[in-house]
Backbone as a printed PyTorch tensor [residue, N CA C, xyz], in Angstrom:
tensor([[[  1.0270,  -0.8540,   0.0520],
         [ -0.0720,  -0.1560,   0.0840],
         [  0.9760,   1.4350,  -0.5980]],

        [[  0.6490,   2.1540,  -0.8600],
         [  1.2590,   4.0670,  -0.7390],
         [  0.7930,   4.1460,   0.5290]],

        [[  1.4850,   4.7820,   1.9560],
         [  0.5950,   5.5790,   2.4120],
         [  1.4800,   6.9960,   2.0240]],

        [[  0.2730,   7.9840,   1.8040],
         [  0.4030,   9.7750,   1.3170],
         [  0.7640,   9.4740,   3.1270]],

        [[  2.0190,  10.7420,   3.2520],
         [  2.4190,  11.8210,   4.1550],
         [  2.1000,  13.0900,   3.6720]],

        [[  1.8800,  14.2950,   4.5690],
         [  1.4840,  15.9870,   4.6670],
         [  3.1610,  16.3720,   4.6470]],

        [[  2.5680,  16.7580,   3.7270],
         [  4.6070,  17.7370,   2.8670],
         [  4.8870,  18.9840,   4.0950]],

        [[  6.2220,  19.0940,   4.2180],
         [  6.4100,  20.3810,   5.7380],
         [  5.1200,  21.5190,   4.2830]],

        [[  4.5350,  21.9610,   3.2480],
         [  4.3000,  23.5040,   2.9730],
         [  3.1170,  22.8410,   3.9320]],

        [[  2.6260,  22.0300,   3.4720],
         [  0.8380,  21.1360,   3.8160],
         [  0.4550,  21.6300,   5.5930]],

        [[  1.9990,  20.9570,   7.0610],
         [  2.3810,  21.1170,   6.8690],
         [  1.5720,  22.2780,   7.9110]],

        [[  2.4330,  23.3370,   7.3510],
         [  2.6920,  25.1230,   7.5190],
         [  1.3500,  25.3910,   7.2360]],

        [[  0.4370,  25.1270,   6.7160],
         [ -0.6090,  25.9670,   6.1320],
         [ -1.3270,  24.8000,   7.4330]],

        [[ -1.2350,  24.0480,   6.9020],
         [ -2.7740,  23.7710,   8.2090],
         [ -2.4590,  24.6430,   9.8020]],

        [[ -1.0660,  24.7050,   9.9640],
         [ -0.6570,  24.6430,  10.9750],
         [ -1.5790,  27.0380,  11.6670]],

        [[ -1.4420,  27.0300,  10.1050],
         [ -2.3830,  28.3760,  10.4490],
         [ -3.2980,  29.1420,  10.3920]],

        [[ -3.8160,  28.0280,   9.5660],
         [ -5.4820,  27.7930,   9.6810],
         [ -5.7140,  28.0350,  11.3560]],

        [[ -5.5970,  26.9590,  11.9500],
         [ -5.7660,  26.5360,  13.1450],
         [ -4.9580,  27.5450,  13.6090]],

        [[ -4.3150,  28.2780,  13.3290],
         [ -3.9030,  29.6400,  14.4490],
         [ -5.0950,  29.9690,  14.3890]],

        [[ -5.6790,  30.6620,  12.8310],
         [ -6.0730,  31.7010,  12.5090],
         [ -8.1550,  31.2310,  13.3180]],

        [[ -8.1700,  30.3520,  13.3730],
         [ -9.2690,  29.9840,  13.8250],
         [-10.0560,  29.6200,  14.8670]],

        [[ -8.4580,  29.3700,  16.0920],
         [ -8.2020,  29.8040,  17.3020],
         [ -8.0730,  31.0760,  17.7990]],

        [[ -7.7760,  32.3880,  16.7130],
         [ -8.0690,  33.2160,  17.2680],
         [ -8.5550,  34.0280,  17.9150]],

        [[ -9.6810,  33.3240,  16.3230],
         [-11.5380,  33.6140,  16.2360],
         [-11.5950,  33.3820,  17.0520]],

        [[-12.0650,  31.8400,  17.4210],
         [-12.7580,  31.2140,  18.8780],
         [-12.1890,  32.0550,  20.2300]],

        [[-11.5170,  32.8860,  20.3570],
         [-10.7660,  33.9040,  21.4650],
         [-11.7220,  34.5900,  21.7070]],

        [[-11.2430,  35.2210,  20.6820],
         [-12.6010,  36.4080,  20.5040],
         [-13.5420,  36.9580,  20.9040]],

        [[-14.4900,  35.6560,  20.0100],
         [-15.2380,  35.0770,  20.3770],
         [-15.7460,  34.4120,  21.6030]],

        [[-15.3810,  34.3060,  22.4740],
         [-15.4970,  33.7800,  23.4900],
         [-15.0270,  35.3740,  24.7820]],

        [[-13.6460,  35.9850,  23.8710],
         [-14.4060,  37.4020,  24.8860],
         [-15.0160,  37.6540,  24.7680]],

        [[-16.5150,  38.3490,  23.7610],
         [-16.7070,  38.5480,  23.4650],
         [-18.5660,  38.8410,  24.4560]],

        [[-18.5090,  37.1530,  23.9340],
         [-19.5700,  36.6390,  24.8340],
         [-19.9510,  36.4330,  26.1020]],

        [[-18.5980,  36.8130,  26.5380],
         [-17.8650,  36.4920,  28.2580],
         [-18.7280,  38.7880,  29.1990]],

        [[-18.0550,  39.4600,  26.9700],
         [-18.1460,  40.7480,  27.7510],
         [-20.0300,  41.2710,  27.7200]],

        [[-20.7260,  40.4830,  26.4060],
         [-21.8200,  40.4060,  26.3190],
         [-22.3290,  40.2650,  28.0870]],

        [[-22.5540,  38.5960,  28.4490],
         [-22.9830,  38.2570,  29.3160],
         [-22.4560,  39.1980,  31.2910]],

        [[-21.3540,  40.0170,  30.9780],
         [-21.0730,  40.3970,  31.6170],
         [-22.3830,  41.7440,  32.0950]],

        [[-21.6100,  42.5610,  30.5770],
         [-22.9490,  43.5350,  30.8610],
         [-24.6870,  43.0460,  30.8630]],

        [[-25.0190,  42.2070,  30.8980],
         [-26.6550,  41.4440,  30.7890],
         [-26.7250,  41.6900,  33.0440]],

        [[-25.1040,  40.6920,  33.2850],
         [-26.0370,  40.3250,  34.6130],
         [-25.9330,  41.4580,  35.2050]],

        [[-25.0720,  43.2940,  34.2830],
         [-25.6850,  44.0870,  35.6780],
         [-26.0800,  44.4460,  34.9720]],

        [[-26.3040,  45.1110,  33.6080],
         [-27.9780,  45.4300,  33.8970],
         [-29.5070,  44.7500,  34.0420]],

        [[-29.0240,  43.1760,  34.4820],
         [-29.7840,  42.7380,  35.3570],
         [-30.2010,  43.3070,  36.6290]],

        [[-28.8210,  43.0720,  37.0960],
         [-28.8660,  43.2840,  38.5360],
         [-29.5910,  44.8550,  38.8070]],

        [[-28.7940,  45.8770,  37.9560],
         [-29.4550,  47.0460,  38.2980],
         [-31.1660,  46.8020,  38.3140]],

        [[-31.3490,  46.8180,  37.2910],
         [-32.4560,  46.2170,  37.4330],
         [-33.7550,  46.0000,  38.7160]],

        [[-32.8770,  45.2250,  39.0200],
         [-33.3320,  44.1210,  40.4400],
         [-32.9790,  45.4330,  41.7610]],

        [[-31.6410,  45.9510,  41.3190],
         [-32.0230,  46.5300,  42.7470],
         [-32.1470,  48.1040,  42.5560]],

        [[-33.0900,  48.8250,  41.4940],
         [-33.9870,  49.7810,  41.0150],
         [-35.4250,  48.1460,  41.4370]],

        [[-35.8460,  47.3690,  41.1490],
         [-36.8810,  47.0540,  41.1840],
         [-37.2910,  46.8050,  42.1890]],

        [[-36.0840,  46.9930,  43.5520],
         [-36.4730,  46.6920,  44.8280],
         [-36.2680,  47.9270,  45.5320]],

        [[-35.5670,  48.6300,  45.0350],
         [-35.6650,  50.4590,  45.6350],
         [-37.3580,  51.0140,  45.4040]],

        [[-38.2830,  50.7150,  43.9790],
         [-39.5940,  51.1350,  43.8970],
         [-40.2730,  50.2400,  44.7080]],

        [[-39.8710,  48.8790,  44.8230],
         [-40.9550,  47.8280,  45.8480],
         [-41.4530,  48.2390,  47.3400]],

        [[-40.3400,  49.1680,  47.5290],
         [-39.7850,  49.0040,  49.2200],
         [-40.9450,  50.2420,  49.6290]],

        [[-40.2540,  51.8450,  48.2180],
         [-41.0340,  52.6960,  48.5920],
         [-43.0550,  52.5590,  48.5490]],

        [[-42.9800,  51.6050,  47.4560],
         [-44.0650,  51.1850,  46.8690],
         [-45.4990,  51.2100,  48.5550]],

        [[-44.6060,  50.0890,  48.2250],
         [-45.2420,  49.5200,  50.1190],
         [-45.3140,  50.2670,  51.0950]],

        [[-44.2370,  51.2140,  51.5220],
         [-44.0580,  52.4730,  51.8810],
         [-46.1300,  53.6750,  51.6090]],

        [[-45.4850,  53.6330,  50.9650],
         [-46.8100,  54.6290,  50.4440],
         [-48.2030,  54.1750,  50.3420]],

        [[-47.8300,  53.6110,  49.8730],
         [-49.3760,  52.5120,  49.0400],
         [-50.2720,  52.2870,  51.0410]],

        [[-49.5690,  51.4040,  51.7940],
         [-49.5630,  51.4170,  53.3380],
         [-50.6630,  52.4560,  53.7100]],

        [[-50.1900,  53.8910,  52.9920],
         [-49.8980,  55.2880,  54.4410],
         [-51.3500,  56.0460,  54.6230]],

        [[-51.5190,  56.8550,  55.1080],
         [-52.9020,  57.3900,  54.7580],
         [-52.6640,  58.5220,  54.8830]],

        [[-51.0770,  59.3790,  54.3870],
         [-51.2540,  60.4870,  54.7920],
         [-49.8160,  61.1800,  54.2410]],

        [[-49.2480,  62.1270,  53.1580],
         [-48.2150,  62.3730,  52.5230],
         [-47.3780,  63.5310,  53.1100]],

        [[-45.8510,  63.5310,  53.2530],
         [-46.0010,  65.3660,  54.4050],
         [-45.0180,  65.3030,  53.0640]],

        [[-44.8930,  65.8510,  51.6600],
         [-43.5840,  65.9580,  50.7690],
         [-43.5860,  67.2210,  50.8880]],

        [[-41.9850,  68.0720,  51.1990],
         [-41.2840,  68.9950,  51.2330],
         [-39.9430,  69.2250,  50.5050]],

        [[-39.0110,  70.1430,  49.7740],
         [-38.1400,  70.1830,  48.9570],
         [-38.9990,  70.6160,  47.8670]],

        [[-37.3250,  70.4620,  47.6150],
         [-37.1290,  70.6210,  45.2700],
         [-36.3810,  69.2540,  44.7500]],

        [[-35.1470,  69.7940,  44.3910],
         [-34.5610,  68.5570,  43.3920],
         [-35.1810,  67.4010,  45.1570]],

        [[-33.9180,  67.3420,  45.3510],
         [-34.8670,  66.2360,  46.7740],
         [-35.3570,  66.1260,  47.2910]],

        [[-37.0490,  65.5220,  47.4420],
         [-37.7990,  66.2800,  48.7380],
         [-37.2880,  64.6810,  49.9080]],

        [[-38.0460,  65.8610,  50.7120],
         [-38.3100,  64.5830,  52.2390],
         [-39.8500,  64.1130,  52.5030]],

        [[-39.8730,  62.7890,  51.9830],
         [-40.6560,  62.4940,  52.4740],
         [-41.4130,  61.9130,  53.4460]],

        [[-42.9350,  61.5900,  54.3540],
         [-42.6860,  62.0000,  55.7590],
         [-44.0250,  61.0640,  55.2190]],

        [[-44.6840,  59.6380,  56.2830],
         [-45.2230,  59.4310,  56.3270],
         [-45.6250,  58.4950,  57.7250]],

        [[-47.1330,  57.9870,  58.2390],
         [-47.0530,  57.0730,  58.7210],
         [-47.4180,  56.2990,  58.1820]],

        [[-46.7600,  54.8480,  57.8590],
         [-47.7630,  53.9440,  57.6310],
         [-48.0810,  52.1690,  57.9530]],

        [[-48.0030,  51.2580,  57.1870],
         [-48.9950,  49.7190,  57.7040],
         [-47.4160,  49.3940,  57.2820]],

        [[-46.0930,  49.5020,  56.5360],
         [-45.2640,  48.6080,  56.1080],
         [-43.9740,  48.9420,  56.9710]],

        [[-44.0570,  48.3560,  56.9870],
         [-43.1690,  47.9760,  57.8110],
         [-40.9890,  47.0320,  58.3440]],

        [[-39.7930,  47.5670,  58.4570],
         [-38.6860,  46.7380,  57.8400],
         [-38.4850,  46.1870,  59.4220]],

        [[-38.6610,  47.0920,  60.2020],
         [-38.3130,  45.7720,  61.6300],
         [-39.3170,  45.9700,  62.7340]],

        [[-40.5320,  45.5050,  62.0360],
         [-41.1740,  44.9730,  62.9840],
         [-42.0860,  46.0070,  63.8800]],

        [[-42.2290,  47.0690,  63.3810],
         [-43.2230,  48.1680,  64.2430],
         [-44.3800,  48.5360,  64.1580]],

        [[-45.1200,  48.4590,  65.1060],
         [-46.5130,  49.3350,  64.4130],
         [-47.0610,  50.8260,  64.0860]],

        [[-46.7420,  50.2370,  62.8700],
         [-48.0290,  51.5780,  62.2400],
         [-46.7510,  52.6010,  62.6320]],

        [[-45.5030,  52.0810,  62.6200],
         [-44.1490,  53.4870,  62.3160],
         [-44.4520,  54.5360,  61.3600]],

        [[-43.3960,  56.1510,  61.7490],
         [-43.1640,  56.6840,  60.9000],
         [-41.7800,  56.4660,  60.1620]],

        [[-42.4500,  56.3890,  58.6340],
         [-41.0160,  56.8950,  57.7230],
         [-41.0080,  57.7020,  57.3290]],

        [[-39.1780,  58.0730,  56.3220],
         [-38.5650,  59.2070,  56.1010],
         [-37.8940,  58.6690,  54.6900]],

        [[-38.5650,  59.5890,  54.1180],
         [-36.9430,  59.3500,  52.7620],
         [-36.7180,  60.3030,  52.9420]],

        [[-35.2290,  60.3350,  52.2830],
         [-33.8220,  62.2440,  51.4030],
         [-33.0870,  61.2600,  51.5300]],

        [[-33.0560,  62.3410,  50.8400],
         [-30.8590,  61.9620,  50.2070],
         [-30.5270,  62.8530,  51.1730]],

        [[-28.8520,  62.3980,  51.2010],
         [-28.6840,  62.9180,  52.5150],
         [-27.0490,  63.1840,  51.5880]],

        [[-26.0590,  64.3000,  52.1040],
         [-25.3210,  65.2150,  51.3490],
         [-23.9520,  63.8550,  51.2430]],

        [[-24.3810,  63.3350,  52.0830],
         [-22.8780,  62.3460,  52.3010],
         [-22.7980,  60.8370,  51.1420]],

        [[-22.5000,  61.2320,  50.0250],
         [-22.1830,  60.6420,  49.1500],
         [-23.4870,  61.0170,  47.9650]],

        [[-24.2760,  61.5680,  47.9690],
         [-25.7340,  61.6540,  47.5620],
         [-26.0930,  60.4030,  47.6140]],

        [[-26.5830,  60.5410,  49.7850],
         [-26.8010,  58.3620,  50.3120],
         [-28.1240,  58.6530,  49.5570]],

        [[-29.4160,  58.0910,  49.2340],
         [-30.5370,  58.2230,  49.8430],
         [-31.3680,  56.9090,  50.7350]],

        [[-32.1860,  57.2580,  51.8020],
         [-32.0580,  56.8280,  53.4560],
         [-33.6490,  57.0320,  53.0450]],

        [[-33.7780,  55.9660,  53.7660],
         [-34.7380,  55.0360,  55.1090],
         [-34.6380,  54.9930,  55.8390]],

        [[-35.8310,  56.2430,  56.9790],
         [-35.5560,  56.2090,  58.5320],
         [-36.4560,  55.6540,  58.5700]],

        [[-37.2580,  55.0350,  59.7780],
         [-37.9200,  54.3540,  60.4970],
         [-38.1030,  53.9460,  61.9630]],

        [[-38.7810,  54.8040,  62.4570],
         [-38.9060,  54.9570,  63.9990],
         [-40.9860,  55.2110,  64.3400]],

        [[-40.6530,  54.6740,  65.7540],
         [-41.5420,  55.5360,  66.6530],
         [-42.5150,  56.0530,  66.8340]],

        [[-41.2060,  57.1360,  66.4950],
         [-41.3550,  58.0760,  67.0490],
         [-41.2950,  59.2230,  65.3020]],

        [[-42.1520,  60.4890,  66.1610],
         [-41.5120,  61.0740,  64.1550],
         [-40.5680,  61.5720,  63.7570]],

        [[-40.1970,  61.7480,  62.4080],
         [-38.8780,  62.5820,  62.5780],
         [-38.4830,  63.7140,  62.5150]],

        [[-38.5930,  64.1360,  63.0720],
         [-39.0170,  65.9050,  63.6560],
         [-38.5610,  65.8790,  65.1760]],

        [[-38.4700,  64.7280,  65.4890],
         [-38.6460,  64.8420,  67.8160],
         [-37.0770,  63.6700,  67.2080]],

        [[-36.6850,  63.1640,  66.3900],
         [-35.6970,  61.9970,  67.1840],
         [-34.7920,  63.2580,  67.8950]],

        [[-33.1230,  62.8560,  68.5460],
         [-32.5650,  63.7240,  69.8490],
         [-31.5590,  61.7820,  70.1340]],

        [[-30.5000,  62.6770,  70.4410],
         [-29.5280,  61.9380,  71.2860],
         [-29.8300,  60.8940,  72.0650]],

        [[-31.3170,  61.1010,  72.6110],
         [-31.5440,  60.5500,  73.8750],
         [-32.7130,  59.6220,  73.7180]],

        [[-33.4060,  59.1560,  72.3080],
         [-34.1200,  58.2760,  71.6090],
         [-33.5510,  57.2320,  70.9430]],

        [[-32.4180,  57.8990,  70.3910],
         [-31.5380,  57.5550,  68.9670],
         [-31.8810,  55.5440,  69.1100]],

        [[-32.1170,  55.0950,  69.6990],
         [-32.2920,  53.9960,  69.8190],
         [-33.8440,  53.5680,  69.1130]],

        [[-34.7530,  53.8110,  69.0620],
         [-35.3090,  53.3700,  68.3500],
         [-36.1440,  53.4580,  67.5600]],

        [[-34.8520,  54.3910,  66.1490],
         [-35.3300,  54.6470,  65.1880],
         [-33.7250,  53.6480,  64.4420]],

        [[-33.7480,  53.8240,  63.2590],
         [-33.7430,  52.1670,  61.9550],
         [-33.8240,  53.4810,  60.7910]],

        [[-31.8820,  53.0980,  60.3200],
         [-31.6530,  54.3570,  58.7240],
         [-31.2230,  53.4660,  57.8600]],

        [[-31.8690,  52.5880,  56.9710],
         [-31.2070,  51.6200,  55.9300],
         [-30.5350,  52.9960,  55.3190]],

        [[-29.4280,  52.1780,  54.0440],
         [-29.1400,  52.8440,  53.1720],
         [-29.4460,  51.8510,  51.7280]],

        [[-30.8590,  52.8980,  51.3930],
         [-30.3830,  52.4490,  49.8080],
         [-30.1400,  52.0440,  49.0090]],

        [[-29.4760,  53.4320,  48.7880],
         [-28.6140,  54.0830,  47.0970],
         [-28.1030,  54.8800,  47.5350]],

        [[-26.5200,  55.3410,  47.4480],
         [-26.1290,  55.4970,  46.7090],
         [-25.3960,  56.7880,  45.3520]],

        [[-25.1960,  57.5500,  46.0080],
         [-25.3600,  58.5500,  43.7720],
         [-27.0400,  58.8700,  43.8590]],

        [[-27.5970,  58.5810,  44.5850],
         [-28.6800,  59.7430,  44.4650],
         [-28.6480,  61.2500,  43.1500]],

        [[-29.2210,  61.5420,  43.1930],
         [-28.8730,  62.7550,  41.7680],
         [-30.1320,  63.7990,  42.5170]],

        [[-31.1280,  62.5810,  42.1640],
         [-32.0270,  63.2150,  42.5530],
         [-33.6300,  62.4650,  42.4490]],

        [[-34.2500,  62.7370,  43.2150],
         [-35.4400,  61.7260,  44.2860],
         [-36.8000,  62.7680,  44.6350]],

        [[-37.2700,  62.9220,  43.5800],
         [-39.2570,  63.3190,  43.8290],
         [-40.2870,  62.1980,  43.8070]],

        [[-42.0420,  62.4000,  44.7680],
         [-42.0560,  62.2870,  44.5680],
         [-43.4120,  63.9070,  44.1960]],

        [[-43.7620,  63.1140,  42.7230],
         [-45.3290,  63.5170,  42.4040],
         [-46.9990,  63.1960,  42.4470]],

        [[-47.6710,  64.0110,  42.5170],
         [-48.6290,  63.7880,  43.7850],
         [-49.6120,  64.3500,  42.6430]],

        [[-51.1900,  64.3040,  42.4830],
         [-51.5240,  65.0080,  41.7720],
         [-52.8620,  66.1390,  42.1590]],

        [[-53.2170,  66.6710,  41.8570],
         [-54.1320,  67.6200,  41.7650],
         [-55.7950,  67.1760,  43.6540]],

        [[-55.8560,  66.2870,  42.6150],
         [-57.3040,  65.6770,  43.5110],
         [-56.6900,  63.9090,  44.3540]],

        [[-54.8000,  64.0450,  44.0180],
         [-54.1720,  62.8350,  45.5000],
         [-54.3990,  61.4800,  44.7800]],

        [[-54.7950,  61.3540,  44.4180],
         [-55.7030,  59.4980,  43.4940],
         [-54.2350,  59.4770,  43.3520]],

        [[-52.6940,  59.6650,  42.4020],
         [-52.1850,  59.4770,  41.6780],
         [-50.2110,  60.0030,  42.0880]],

        [[-50.6700,  59.0140,  42.5110],
         [-48.4910,  59.0310,  43.1960],
         [-47.1630,  58.7960,  41.8450]],

        [[-46.5680,  59.8020,  41.2810],
         [-45.1950,  59.6530,  40.5320],
         [-44.3920,  59.7430,  41.0540]],

        [[-43.1430,  58.6440,  41.2420],
         [-42.5290,  58.1050,  41.4520],
         [-40.9900,  58.5560,  40.5600]],

        [[-39.4160,  59.5060,  41.6190],
         [-39.2410,  59.2560,  39.7820],
         [-37.6600,  59.4380,  41.2050]],

        [[-36.8080,  58.6660,  40.5350],
         [-35.3170,  58.3990,  41.1390],
         [-34.3150,  58.4260,  40.1720]],

        [[-33.0650,  59.0100,  40.4530],
         [-32.0270,  59.1060,  39.1210],
         [-31.1160,  58.9730,  40.0580]],

        [[-30.2080,  57.8590,  40.2900],
         [-29.1900,  57.5560,  40.4160],
         [-28.1410,  57.3800,  39.7930]],

        [[-26.5300,  57.9400,  40.1290],
         [-25.6610,  58.5660,  39.0130],
         [-25.0680,  57.3990,  38.3030]],

        [[-25.0630,  58.2620,  36.4480],
         [-24.6500,  56.3880,  35.2300],
         [-25.8200,  55.5060,  35.8450]],

        [[-27.0750,  55.6520,  36.1160],
         [-28.0810,  54.9670,  35.3470],
         [-29.1850,  55.4560,  35.0370]],

        [[-29.3270,  54.6950,  34.2480],
         [-31.6340,  55.3260,  34.0160],
         [-32.1380,  56.0130,  34.9410]],

        [[-33.1650,  56.4260,  35.1460],
         [-33.9440,  57.0170,  35.7210],
         [-34.7730,  55.7660,  35.8510]],

        [[-35.4170,  55.3500,  37.2900],
         [-36.4470,  55.0230,  37.9450],
         [-37.8340,  55.6320,  37.9840]],

        [[-38.5920,  55.1600,  37.1350],
         [-40.1130,  56.1490,  37.1980],
         [-41.2480,  55.0300,  37.2880]],

        [[-41.9760,  55.4830,  38.7630],
         [-43.4860,  54.4020,  38.1760],
         [-44.2040,  55.1980,  38.9310]],

        [[-46.1510,  55.0630,  38.1160],
         [-46.8120,  56.0420,  39.3310],
         [-47.9530,  54.4600,  39.0070]],

        [[-48.9610,  55.5330,  40.1360],
         [-50.0830,  53.6790,  40.4430],
         [-50.4940,  54.6110,  41.6070]],

        [[-52.1330,  54.4160,  41.9130],
         [-53.4150,  54.8530,  41.5490],
         [-52.8840,  54.4630,  42.6400]],

        [[-53.2360,  55.4190,  44.0900],
         [-53.9160,  55.4800,  45.5270],
         [-54.0490,  56.9020,  46.4170]],

        [[-55.1610,  56.8030,  46.1950],
         [-55.9770,  58.0060,  46.4600],
         [-56.1470,  57.7830,  47.7400]],

        [[-56.1380,  59.7850,  47.7480],
         [-56.1200,  60.3270,  49.7220],
         [-56.6280,  60.7180,  50.1030]],

        [[-57.1780,  60.4410,  50.8910],
         [-58.2800,  61.7140,  51.7510],
         [-58.0490,  62.9940,  51.4840]],

        [[-58.9520,  64.2730,  50.9840],
         [-58.4710,  65.2790,  50.5700],
         [-59.3310,  65.8450,  52.2480]],

        [[-58.1160,  65.8020,  52.4510],
         [-58.7070,  67.6720,  53.9130],
         [-60.1370,  68.4720,  53.0610]],

        [[-61.1750,  69.2590,  53.7760],
         [-61.6840,  69.6030,  53.3820],
         [-61.5030,  71.0160,  54.2050]],

        [[-61.5180,  72.3710,  53.3530],
         [-61.8800,  73.6930,  53.9820],
         [-62.8640,  73.8920,  55.1280]],

        [[-62.7910,  73.8830,  55.9360],
         [-63.6730,  74.4300,  57.1570],
         [-64.0930,  76.0100,  57.4380]],

        [[-65.7160,  75.7500,  56.8480],
         [-66.4050,  76.8800,  56.1340],
         [-66.5450,  77.9770,  57.3400]],

        [[-65.5750,  79.2960,  57.8100],
         [-66.0600,  80.3060,  57.8380],
         [-68.0450,  80.9780,  58.5030]],

        [[-68.3340,  81.1520,  59.8140],
         [-69.1640,  81.7950,  59.5690],
         [-69.2510,  83.3200,  60.0850]],

        [[-69.8280,  84.0870,  59.3790],
         [-69.3390,  85.2260,  59.6290],
         [-71.5700,  85.7460,  60.4300]],

        [[-70.6740,  86.1280,  61.3550],
         [-71.6850,  86.8550,  62.5490],
         [-71.5330,  88.6770,  62.1060]],

        [[-72.6640,  88.7460,  61.8340],
         [-73.1070,  90.2280,  61.7760],
         [-73.5400,  91.0140,  63.0400]],

        [[-72.8770,  92.0250,  63.4870],
         [-73.1110,  93.1920,  64.8100],
         [-74.1110,  93.4620,  63.7480]],

        [[-75.6270,  94.0740,  63.9250],
         [-76.0290,  95.1380,  64.0910],
         [-76.1710,  95.9570,  65.2000]],

        [[-76.3640,  97.1650,  64.4750],
         [-76.0950,  98.9610,  65.3550],
         [-77.6420,  99.0190,  64.9040]],

        [[-78.7590,  99.2060,  66.1150],
         [-79.2810,  99.3690,  66.8870],
         [-81.0050, 100.7790,  65.3700]],

        [[-81.9420, 100.1910,  64.0470],
         [-82.0340, 100.8270,  63.3670],
         [-83.1030, 101.1340,  64.0530]],

        [[-83.7740, 102.2010,  62.9930],
         [-85.2880, 103.2310,  63.0360],
         [-85.8230, 102.4030,  63.2850]],

        [[-85.8180, 101.2730,  62.4280],
         [-86.9610, 100.7120,  62.1220],
         [-87.4430,  99.5510,  63.1650]],

        [[-85.4350,  99.1670,  64.3000],
         [-85.7700,  98.6310,  65.0610],
         [-86.6290,  99.0970,  66.7830]],

        [[-86.8680, 100.5290,  66.7230],
         [-86.6400, 101.0860,  67.6200],
         [-88.6110, 100.6020,  67.5300]],

        [[-88.4040, 101.3790,  66.2950],
         [-90.2690, 101.7650,  65.8910],
         [-91.0600, 100.2340,  66.4410]],

        [[-90.3050,  98.5560,  65.4970],
         [-90.4840,  97.7910,  66.4160],
         [-90.8480,  97.2200,  67.4280]],

        [[-89.3050,  98.2310,  68.6410],
         [-89.4560,  97.3000,  69.4710],
         [-90.8580,  98.8900,  70.3550]],

        [[-91.1410,  99.7680,  70.0080],
         [-92.2250, 100.8210,  70.8600],
         [-93.7160,  99.6970,  70.6600]],

        [[-94.3800,  99.2990,  69.2570],
         [-94.5410,  98.8690,  68.5900],
         [-95.4770,  97.2970,  69.7760]],

        [[-94.3660,  96.2980,  69.8260],
         [-94.7430,  95.7010,  71.1820],
         [-94.5940,  95.6180,  72.4900]],

        [[-93.6840,  96.8500,  72.9890],
         [-93.9030,  97.1720,  73.8920],
         [-93.4460,  98.3860,  74.7430]],

        [[-94.7000,  99.2380,  74.0250],
         [-95.2030, 101.3650,  74.2640],
         [-94.4990, 101.7020,  75.2710]],

        [[-94.5880, 100.7350,  76.6970],
         [-94.5280, 101.9830,  77.3300],
         [-93.0760, 101.0790,  78.5520]],

        [[-91.8030, 100.8290,  77.1390],
         [-90.6730, 100.6520,  77.4040],
         [-90.2230,  99.5240,  78.8350]],

        [[-91.0200,  98.9060,  79.3850],
         [-91.1270,  98.0040,  80.0660],
         [-90.4680,  96.8930,  79.7510]],

        [[-89.1750,  96.6820,  81.4370],
         [-88.6750,  95.2770,  81.2350],
         [-88.9830,  94.2780,  80.8440]],

        [[-88.4210,  93.2530,  80.0070],
         [-89.0530,  92.8340,  80.1880],
         [-88.4800,  90.8110,  80.6580]],

        [[-88.7650,  89.9930,  81.1470],
         [-87.4760,  89.0060,  82.4350],
         [-88.3680,  88.0280,  81.5340]],

        [[-87.6230,  86.8000,  81.4250],
         [-88.0180,  85.7640,  80.8350],
         [-87.1100,  83.9490,  81.3210]],

        [[-87.4440,  83.1520,  82.0940],
         [-88.1950,  82.2730,  83.2990],
         [-87.7750,  81.6220,  82.6780]]])
């Protein structure tokens, strides 16, 4: 039998082609790893965003009154049934701290305005996210819809709107009482019923 052997040229060409295939596979593997990394990061960001919105949604939805103050980043104060620390109807506040623009959640049995060093044991502060550039809560005029807007650094804004009616406080009607001075007609009427100006006593 005649055995065919590879020549040196054929061997060199085979090694060259194999090298090209290896480089191509290496680049494809690197691109796939980068894609997986980006996908994982985006998925993680979405999970973090969903956790933030879910926590804030529960706080607002289970409350009966909102107190919103501030402009670029608001201070949100409410009393809610939602608690992370097994507190019955806790006072909860959301705000952005100047320290690294940190979004914080405050929970306590005391209102946010009454916290001091003596009762610091009774409040809990949770770090929600760092690098919070904007934190806004918008409420419709009729207090039926809530819009949440949170912008974290180098991330897409978190926006969520939901229906949550709050009781509208009715303005108290002012009753106007007019005190009139005796008029000529009143004097004539008095003379008609009591011509002698006798003193009338009611028992």
